[in-house]
C-alpha positions in Angstrom: 89.1 15.0 53.6 91.1 16.9 51.1 92.5 14.9 48.2 96.3 15.2 47.9 98.5 16.6 45.2 100.2 13.6 43.6 103.8 14.1 42.3 105.6 11.6 40.1 109.2 11.2 41.2 111.9 9.1 39.4 115.2 10.4 40.6 115.8 12.5 37.5 116.8 16.2 37.6 113.5 17.0 35.9 111.5 15.8 38.9 113.2 18.1 41.4 111.5 21.3 40.2 108.2 19.4 40.1 108.7 18.4 43.8 109.6 22.0 44.8 106.6 23.4 42.8 104.3 20.9 44.3 105.4 21.7 47.9 104.6 25.3 47.3 101.3 24.5 45.7 100.3 22.2 48.6 101.2 24.9 51.1 99.2 27.5 49.2 96.0 25.4 49.2 96.5 23.5 52.5 96.7 20.1 50.8 98.7 17.0 51.6 101.4 15.9 49.2 101.8 12.3 47.9 105.1 11.3 46.2 104.8 8.3 43.9 107.4 6.2 42.2 106.1 3.7 39.7 108.3 0.7 39.2 108.0 -2.8 37.8 111.0 -4.0 39.8 109.3 -7.2 40.9 109.2 -8.4 37.3 113.0 -8.2 37.2 113.6 -9.6 40.6 115.1 -12.8 39.3 117.4 -10.9 37.0 118.9 -8.2 39.2 121.4 -8.5 42.1 120.0 -8.3 45.6 121.0 -5.9 48.3 120.5 -7.8 51.5 117.9 -10.7 51.9 115.0 -10.3 49.6 115.7 -6.7 48.5 116.5 -6.4 44.8 118.7 -3.5 43.8 115.8 -1.9 41.8 113.6 -1.8 44.9 116.5 -0.3 46.9 116.9 2.4 44.3 113.1 3.1 44.2 113.0 3.4 48.0 115.9 5.7 48.0 114.3 7.9 45.3 111.1 8.4 47.2 112.9 8.9 50.5 115.1 11.5 49.0 112.2 13.3 47.4 110.3 13.3 50.8 113.3 14.7 52.5 113.6 17.5 49.9 109.9 18.3 50.3 110.3 18.4 54.1 113.2 20.8 53.9 111.3 23.1 51.6 108.3 23.4 53.8 108.1 21.3 57.0 104.4 22.2 57.5 103.2 20.3 54.4 102.1 16.8 55.2 104.1 14.4 52.9 103.6 10.7 52.2 105.6 8.6 49.7 105.1 5.2 48.1 106.6 2.9 45.5 103.9 1.3 43.4 104.1 -1.8 41.3 103.3 -0.2 38.0 105.0 1.7 35.2 105.2 5.4 35.8 102.4 6.4 33.5 99.9 3.8 34.8 100.8 4.6 38.4 100.1 8.4 38.0 96.9 7.8 36.0 95.7 5.5 38.8 96.7 7.8 41.5 95.0 10.7 39.7 91.6 9.1 40.4 92.0 10.1 44.0 93.9 13.3 43.7 93.3 17.1 43.5 95.9 17.2 40.7 98.9 15.2 39.4 102.2 17.0 39.0 105.0 15.8 36.8 108.4 17.1 35.6 108.9 17.9 31.9 111.3 15.0 31.3 112.1 11.8 33.3 115.0 9.3 33.6 116.0 7.7 30.3 114.3 10.3 28.1 116.3 11.2 25.0 118.2 14.5 25.2 116.5 17.2 23.1 113.0 16.0 23.9 110.8 19.0 24.8 108.5 16.8 26.9 108.9 13.3 28.1 106.4 10.5 27.3 105.2 10.2 30.8 104.2 13.8 31.2 102.5 13.9 27.8 100.5 10.7 28.3 99.4 11.6 31.8 98.3 15.1 30.7 96.4 13.6 27.8 94.6 10.9 29.7 94.2 11.8 33.4 90.7 12.6 34.7 92.0 15.2 37.2 94.0 18.3 36.5 97.6 17.6 35.5 100.5 20.2 35.9 103.6 19.7 33.9 106.4 21.7 35.6 108.5 23.3 32.9 109.7 26.8 32.0 112.3 29.4 32.9 113.5 30.4 36.4 111.0 33.3 36.7 108.0 31.1 35.7 109.0 28.3 38.1 109.5 30.7 41.0 106.2 32.5 40.6 107.6 36.0 40.4 105.3 37.3 37.6 102.2 37.2 39.9 100.1 36.4 36.9 98.0 33.3 36.0 97.2 32.8 32.3 94.0 31.1 31.2 93.5 30.1 27.6 89.7 30.4 27.3 88.4 28.0 24.7 84.8 26.8 24.0 82.6 26.3 27.1 82.5 22.6 26.5 86.3 22.4 27.1 86.9 25.4 29.4 84.4 25.5 32.2 86.4 23.4 34.6 89.6 25.1 33.5 88.0 28.5 34.3 87.0 27.5 37.8 90.5 26.0 38.4 92.1 29.3 37.2 90.0 31.5 39.5 90.8 29.3 42.5 94.5 29.4 41.6 94.5 33.2 41.2 92.6 33.6 44.4 95.0 31.4 46.4 98.0 33.3 45.0 96.4 36.8 45.3 97.5 37.5 41.7 96.2 38.7 38.4 94.2 36.3 36.2 95.0 37.0 32.5 92.3 35.5 30.3 92.8 35.2 26.6 90.3 34.2 24.0 91.5 33.8 20.4 89.4 34.2 17.4 89.9 33.7 13.7 88.1 34.6 10.5 86.5 31.8 8.5 88.7 30.4 5.8 86.5 31.8 3.1 86.8 35.4 4.4 90.1 36.8 3.1 92.2 39.5 4.6 91.4 41.7 1.6 87.7 41.3 2.2 88.2 42.4 5.8 90.1 45.5 4.7 87.4 46.4 2.3 84.8 45.9 5.0 85.8 46.0 8.6 82.4 44.9 9.9 83.1 41.1 9.5 86.2 41.3 11.6 84.4 43.3 14.3 81.6 40.7 14.2 84.0 37.9 15.0 85.8 39.8 17.7 82.5 40.9 19.3 81.3 37.3 19.2 84.6 36.1 20.9 84.2 38.8 23.5 80.6 37.8 24.2 81.6 34.2 24.6 84.4 35.2 27.0 81.9 37.2 29.1 79.6 34.2 29.2 82.4 31.8 30.2 83.7 34.1 33.0 80.4 35.3 34.5 79.7 32.6 37.1 83.4 32.3 38.2 83.7 36.1 38.6 80.7 36.1 40.8 82.0 33.3 42.9 85.5 34.9 43.2 84.8 38.7 43.3 88.3 39.4 44.8 90.2 38.1 41.8 91.5 40.7 39.4 90.8 39.7 35.9 92.4 41.0 32.7 90.4 39.8 29.6 91.7 39.9 26.1 90.5 38.8 22.7 93.2 38.2 20.0 93.0 37.4 16.4 95.1 34.4 15.3 96.0 30.9 16.6 95.4 30.5 20.3 98.5 28.3 20.8 100.9 31.0 19.5 99.3 33.8 21.6 99.5 31.6 24.7 103.0 30.5 24.2 104.1 34.1 23.8 102.2 35.3 26.9 103.5 32.4 29.0 106.8 34.2 29.2 105.1 36.6 31.7 103.1 34.0 33.6 103.6 31.7 36.6 101.1 29.1 35.3 99.2 28.7 32.1 95.9 26.8 32.2 93.9 25.2 29.4 91.0 22.8 29.3 90.8 19.4 27.5 87.9 17.2 26.6 87.7 13.7 28.2 85.3 11.5 26.4 83.9 8.6 28.4 85.1 5.2 27.2 87.8 6.8 25.0 91.3 5.6 26.0 93.5 7.3 23.5 95.3 10.6 23.9 92.7 13.3 24.4 94.6 16.5 24.0 94.0 19.4 21.6 96.6 21.3 19.6 96.7 24.2 22.0 97.4 22.1 25.1 99.9 20.0 23.1 101.8 23.0 21.9 101.9 24.6 25.4 103.2 21.4 27.0 106.1 21.5 24.6 106.9 25.2 24.4 105.4 27.2 27.3 107.9 29.2 29.4 106.1 28.4 32.6 104.3 25.4 34.2 101.2 24.2 32.3 98.0 22.9 33.8 95.7 20.8 31.7 92.2 20.6 33.2 89.9 17.9 31.9 86.3 18.6 31.0 84.1 15.5 30.8 81.7 15.4 27.9 
Protein backbone atom coordinates (compact mmCIF):
# COMPACT_ATOMS: atom_id res chain seq x y z
CA UNK A 1 0.00 0.00 0.00
CA UNK A 2 1.36 3.40 -0.99
CA UNK A 3 1.83 5.81 1.90
CA UNK A 4 -0.10 9.07 1.46
CA UNK A 5 1.04 12.61 1.01
CA UNK A 6 0.08 14.38 4.24
CA UNK A 7 -0.93 18.03 4.03
CA UNK A 8 -1.27 20.34 6.99
CA UNK A 9 -4.36 22.56 6.72
CA UNK A 10 -5.39 25.32 9.08
CA UNK A 11 -7.79 27.55 7.18
CA UNK A 12 -5.16 30.18 6.37
CA UNK A 13 -4.52 31.58 2.92
CA UNK A 14 -1.05 30.02 3.12
CA UNK A 15 -2.41 26.50 3.20
CA UNK A 16 -4.41 26.84 -0.03
CA UNK A 17 -1.39 26.76 -2.38
CA UNK A 18 -0.09 23.81 -0.35
CA UNK A 19 -3.32 21.87 -0.92
CA UNK A 20 -3.28 22.64 -4.64
CA UNK A 21 0.39 21.69 -4.98
CA UNK A 22 -0.17 18.49 -3.02
CA UNK A 23 -3.11 17.45 -5.20
CA UNK A 24 -0.98 17.82 -8.32
CA UNK A 25 1.86 15.92 -6.67
CA UNK A 26 -0.44 13.10 -5.58
CA UNK A 27 -1.82 12.78 -9.11
CA UNK A 28 1.70 12.80 -10.55
CA UNK A 29 2.83 9.91 -8.35
CA UNK A 30 -0.46 8.03 -8.02
CA UNK A 31 -0.65 8.57 -4.27
CA UNK A 32 -3.55 9.19 -1.89
CA UNK A 33 -3.82 12.54 -0.16
CA UNK A 34 -4.43 12.96 3.58
CA UNK A 35 -5.48 16.35 4.92
CA UNK A 36 -4.72 16.93 8.58
CA UNK A 37 -5.78 19.66 10.98
CA UNK A 38 -4.11 19.59 14.38
CA UNK A 39 -6.23 21.12 17.16
CA UNK A 40 -6.23 21.05 20.93
CA UNK A 41 -9.90 22.09 20.97
CA UNK A 42 -10.84 19.54 23.67
CA UNK A 43 -8.58 21.33 26.15
CA UNK A 44 -10.69 24.44 25.71
CA UNK A 45 -14.06 22.69 25.61
CA UNK A 46 -15.16 24.13 28.89
CA UNK A 47 -14.15 27.64 27.89
CA UNK A 48 -15.71 28.01 24.45
CA UNK A 49 -19.33 28.31 23.35
CA UNK A 50 -20.99 25.22 21.95
CA UNK A 51 -22.71 24.89 18.62
CA UNK A 52 -25.35 22.28 19.17
CA UNK A 53 -25.13 19.55 21.82
CA UNK A 54 -21.57 18.58 22.65
CA UNK A 55 -19.97 20.43 19.72
CA UNK A 56 -17.65 23.25 20.82
CA UNK A 57 -17.15 26.08 18.36
CA UNK A 58 -13.47 25.22 17.97
CA UNK A 59 -14.35 21.69 16.82
CA UNK A 60 -16.94 23.03 14.42
CA UNK A 61 -14.32 25.35 12.95
CA UNK A 62 -11.80 22.50 12.62
CA UNK A 63 -14.33 20.26 10.89
CA UNK A 64 -15.23 23.07 8.51
CA UNK A 65 -11.57 23.69 7.64
CA UNK A 66 -10.79 20.09 6.72
CA UNK A 67 -14.08 19.69 4.83
CA UNK A 68 -13.39 22.84 2.81
CA UNK A 69 -9.85 21.68 2.04
CA UNK A 70 -11.13 18.26 0.93
CA UNK A 71 -13.71 19.91 -1.30
CA UNK A 72 -11.01 22.11 -2.84
CA UNK A 73 -8.81 19.08 -3.48
CA UNK A 74 -11.69 17.21 -5.09
CA UNK A 75 -12.44 20.09 -7.41
CA UNK A 76 -8.81 20.34 -8.48
CA UNK A 77 -8.52 16.64 -9.35
CA UNK A 78 -11.44 14.28 -8.66
CA UNK A 79 -9.26 11.25 -9.44
CA UNK A 80 -7.06 11.76 -6.37
CA UNK A 81 -8.23 9.80 -3.33
CA UNK A 82 -8.62 12.26 -0.45
CA UNK A 83 -9.12 11.69 3.27
CA UNK A 84 -9.27 14.30 6.01
CA UNK A 85 -9.08 14.23 9.78
CA UNK A 86 -8.97 16.53 12.79
CA UNK A 87 -6.36 15.33 15.29
CA UNK A 88 -6.12 16.15 18.99
CA UNK A 89 -2.62 17.64 18.88
CA UNK A 90 -1.04 20.94 18.06
CA UNK A 91 -0.22 21.43 14.40
CA UNK A 92 3.49 20.64 14.66
CA UNK A 93 3.05 17.46 16.70
CA UNK A 94 0.23 16.29 14.44
CA UNK A 95 2.31 16.63 11.28
CA UNK A 96 5.41 15.07 12.82
CA UNK A 97 3.35 12.09 13.99
CA UNK A 98 1.60 11.72 10.63
CA UNK A 99 4.98 11.92 8.91
CA UNK A 100 5.92 8.55 10.39
CA UNK A 101 3.46 6.95 7.96
CA UNK A 102 3.69 9.27 4.99
CA UNK A 103 5.50 9.50 1.68
CA UNK A 104 6.00 13.19 2.47
CA UNK A 105 4.54 15.99 4.57
CA UNK A 106 3.50 19.19 2.81
CA UNK A 107 2.91 22.52 4.50
CA UNK A 108 2.30 26.11 3.54
CA UNK A 109 4.86 28.78 4.23
CA UNK A 110 2.83 30.55 6.92
CA UNK A 111 -0.18 29.55 8.96
CA UNK A 112 -2.99 31.17 10.94
CA UNK A 113 -1.86 33.59 13.57
CA UNK A 114 1.68 33.98 12.22
CA UNK A 115 3.03 37.50 12.43
CA UNK A 116 2.96 39.44 9.19
CA UNK A 117 6.41 39.77 7.70
CA UNK A 118 7.56 36.31 8.73
CA UNK A 119 9.33 34.57 5.86
CA UNK A 120 8.38 31.15 7.18
CA UNK A 121 5.98 30.15 9.92
CA UNK A 122 7.07 28.18 12.97
CA UNK A 123 5.12 25.05 12.02
CA UNK A 124 6.71 24.70 8.59
CA UNK A 125 10.19 25.36 9.95
CA UNK A 126 9.89 22.93 12.86
CA UNK A 127 8.38 20.13 10.78
CA UNK A 128 11.04 20.54 8.09
CA UNK A 129 13.74 20.45 10.75
CA UNK A 130 12.50 17.39 12.64
CA UNK A 131 10.42 15.08 10.43
CA UNK A 132 11.79 11.68 9.42
CA UNK A 133 10.18 11.78 5.99
CA UNK A 134 10.60 14.35 3.21
CA UNK A 135 8.93 17.69 3.94
CA UNK A 136 7.86 20.13 1.24
CA UNK A 137 7.23 23.75 2.21
CA UNK A 138 5.13 25.30 -0.55
CA UNK A 139 6.35 28.82 -1.16
CA UNK A 140 7.57 30.97 -4.03
CA UNK A 141 6.29 32.95 -6.96
CA UNK A 142 3.46 32.05 -9.34
CA UNK A 143 5.73 30.42 -11.92
CA UNK A 144 7.46 28.26 -9.32
CA UNK A 145 4.16 27.15 -7.80
CA UNK A 146 2.58 26.29 -11.15
CA UNK A 147 5.54 24.21 -12.37
CA UNK A 148 6.08 26.07 -15.63
CA UNK A 149 9.88 26.04 -15.51
CA UNK A 150 10.06 22.26 -16.09
CA UNK A 151 13.21 22.11 -13.98
CA UNK A 152 13.99 20.47 -10.64
CA UNK A 153 16.93 21.86 -8.66
CA UNK A 154 19.03 19.61 -6.41
CA UNK A 155 21.55 21.05 -4.00
CA UNK A 156 24.16 18.29 -3.87
CA UNK A 157 25.91 18.28 -0.53
CA UNK A 158 28.09 15.63 1.05
CA UNK A 159 27.07 11.97 0.50
CA UNK A 160 26.16 11.59 4.17
CA UNK A 161 23.46 14.23 3.77
CA UNK A 162 22.47 13.99 0.11
CA UNK A 163 22.04 10.33 -0.83
CA UNK A 164 18.32 10.19 -0.04
CA UNK A 165 17.77 13.68 -1.46
CA UNK A 166 19.42 12.60 -4.72
CA UNK A 167 17.13 9.60 -5.10
CA UNK A 168 14.13 11.77 -4.30
CA UNK A 169 15.19 14.33 -6.92
CA UNK A 170 15.56 11.73 -9.65
CA UNK A 171 12.14 10.24 -8.89
CA UNK A 172 10.62 13.70 -8.98
CA UNK A 173 12.28 14.66 -12.27
CA UNK A 174 11.24 11.34 -13.82
CA UNK A 175 7.62 11.73 -12.74
CA UNK A 176 7.51 15.26 -14.15
CA UNK A 177 9.51 14.45 -17.30
CA UNK A 178 11.66 17.50 -16.68
CA UNK A 179 15.31 18.52 -16.40
CA UNK A 180 17.20 17.84 -13.18
CA UNK A 181 19.60 20.68 -12.43
CA UNK A 182 22.23 19.48 -9.93
CA UNK A 183 24.49 22.01 -8.24
CA UNK A 184 27.54 21.26 -6.12
CA UNK A 185 29.20 24.26 -4.46
CA UNK A 186 32.85 24.35 -3.47
CA UNK A 187 34.98 26.81 -1.54
CA UNK A 188 38.68 27.40 -1.05
CA UNK A 189 40.05 26.71 2.44
CA UNK A 190 40.19 29.80 4.62
CA UNK A 191 44.00 29.83 4.57
CA UNK A 192 44.05 29.95 0.75
CA UNK A 193 43.54 33.56 -0.28
CA UNK A 194 42.24 34.82 -3.58
CA UNK A 195 45.69 36.35 -4.26
CA UNK A 196 47.25 32.94 -3.87
CA UNK A 197 44.79 31.49 -6.36
CA UNK A 198 45.54 34.22 -8.87
CA UNK A 199 49.23 33.55 -8.55
CA UNK A 200 48.71 29.83 -8.97
CA UNK A 201 45.48 28.61 -10.55
CA UNK A 202 46.16 24.98 -9.74
CA UNK A 203 44.74 25.09 -6.16
CA UNK A 204 41.41 26.43 -7.44
CA UNK A 205 41.27 23.79 -10.15
CA UNK A 206 42.04 21.10 -7.57
CA UNK A 207 39.06 22.12 -5.44
CA UNK A 208 36.77 22.32 -8.45
CA UNK A 209 37.90 18.95 -9.77
CA UNK A 210 37.37 17.39 -6.35
CA UNK A 211 33.85 18.81 -6.20
CA UNK A 212 33.16 17.48 -9.70
CA UNK A 213 34.42 14.02 -8.77
CA UNK A 214 32.27 14.00 -5.62
CA UNK A 215 29.28 15.02 -7.71
CA UNK A 216 29.92 12.18 -10.17
CA UNK A 217 30.09 9.72 -7.28
CA UNK A 218 26.86 11.00 -5.74
CA UNK A 219 24.92 10.82 -9.03
CA UNK A 220 26.28 7.54 -10.42
CA UNK A 221 23.79 5.05 -8.98
CA UNK A 222 20.75 7.30 -9.40
CA UNK A 223 21.62 8.02 -13.03
CA UNK A 224 21.89 4.30 -13.68
CA UNK A 225 18.51 3.68 -12.04
CA UNK A 226 16.83 6.54 -13.95
CA UNK A 227 18.48 6.60 -17.39
CA UNK A 228 15.66 8.65 -18.90
CA UNK A 229 16.21 11.66 -16.63
CA UNK A 230 18.03 14.56 -18.27
CA UNK A 231 20.70 15.85 -15.89
CA UNK A 232 22.51 19.18 -15.94
CA UNK A 233 25.40 19.14 -13.48
CA UNK A 234 27.23 22.25 -12.31
CA UNK A 235 29.97 23.03 -9.81
CA UNK A 236 30.10 26.59 -8.52
CA UNK A 237 32.50 28.41 -6.25
CA UNK A 238 30.96 30.12 -3.27
CA UNK A 239 28.26 29.54 -0.64
CA UNK A 240 25.77 26.86 -1.70
CA UNK A 241 22.83 28.68 -0.13
CA UNK A 242 23.35 31.79 -2.29
CA UNK A 243 23.75 29.80 -5.50
CA UNK A 244 20.62 27.74 -4.82
CA UNK A 245 18.44 30.71 -3.85
CA UNK A 246 19.48 32.42 -7.08
CA UNK A 247 18.77 29.36 -9.24
CA UNK A 248 15.46 28.67 -7.47
CA UNK A 249 13.96 31.50 -9.55
CA UNK A 250 14.08 29.16 -12.57
CA UNK A 251 12.97 25.98 -10.77
CA UNK A 252 9.68 24.29 -9.87
CA UNK A 253 11.12 22.59 -6.78
CA UNK A 254 14.44 22.81 -4.97
CA UNK A 255 15.60 19.74 -3.03
CA UNK A 256 18.22 19.50 -0.29
CA UNK A 257 19.21 16.84 2.20
CA UNK A 258 19.38 17.08 5.99
CA UNK A 259 20.92 14.89 8.66
CA UNK A 260 18.64 13.21 11.17
CA UNK A 261 20.58 11.91 14.15
CA UNK A 262 18.90 9.13 16.12
CA UNK A 263 17.87 10.23 19.57
CA UNK A 264 18.42 13.93 18.81
CA UNK A 265 15.21 15.92 19.22
CA UNK A 266 16.32 19.45 18.45
CA UNK A 267 16.10 21.23 15.13
CA UNK A 268 18.26 19.30 12.67
CA UNK A 269 18.58 21.69 9.77
CA UNK A 270 21.69 23.03 8.09
CA UNK A 271 22.30 26.60 6.94
CA UNK A 272 21.56 25.80 3.29
CA UNK A 273 18.14 24.27 4.01
CA UNK A 274 17.32 27.02 6.50
CA UNK A 275 18.13 29.75 3.97
CA UNK A 276 16.12 28.09 1.19
CA UNK A 277 13.07 27.65 3.43
CA UNK A 278 13.07 31.39 4.03
CA UNK A 279 14.15 32.76 0.68
CA UNK A 280 13.64 30.28 -2.19
CA UNK A 281 11.39 31.39 -5.03
CA UNK A 282 9.81 27.95 -5.46
CA UNK A 283 8.68 25.10 -3.16
CA UNK A 284 11.44 23.53 -1.06
CA UNK A 285 11.80 19.81 -0.25
CA UNK A 286 13.96 18.85 2.72
CA UNK A 287 14.83 15.16 2.53
CA UNK A 288 16.21 13.55 5.70
CA UNK A 289 19.26 11.31 5.70
CA UNK A 290 19.55 9.19 8.83
CA UNK A 291 23.06 8.95 10.28
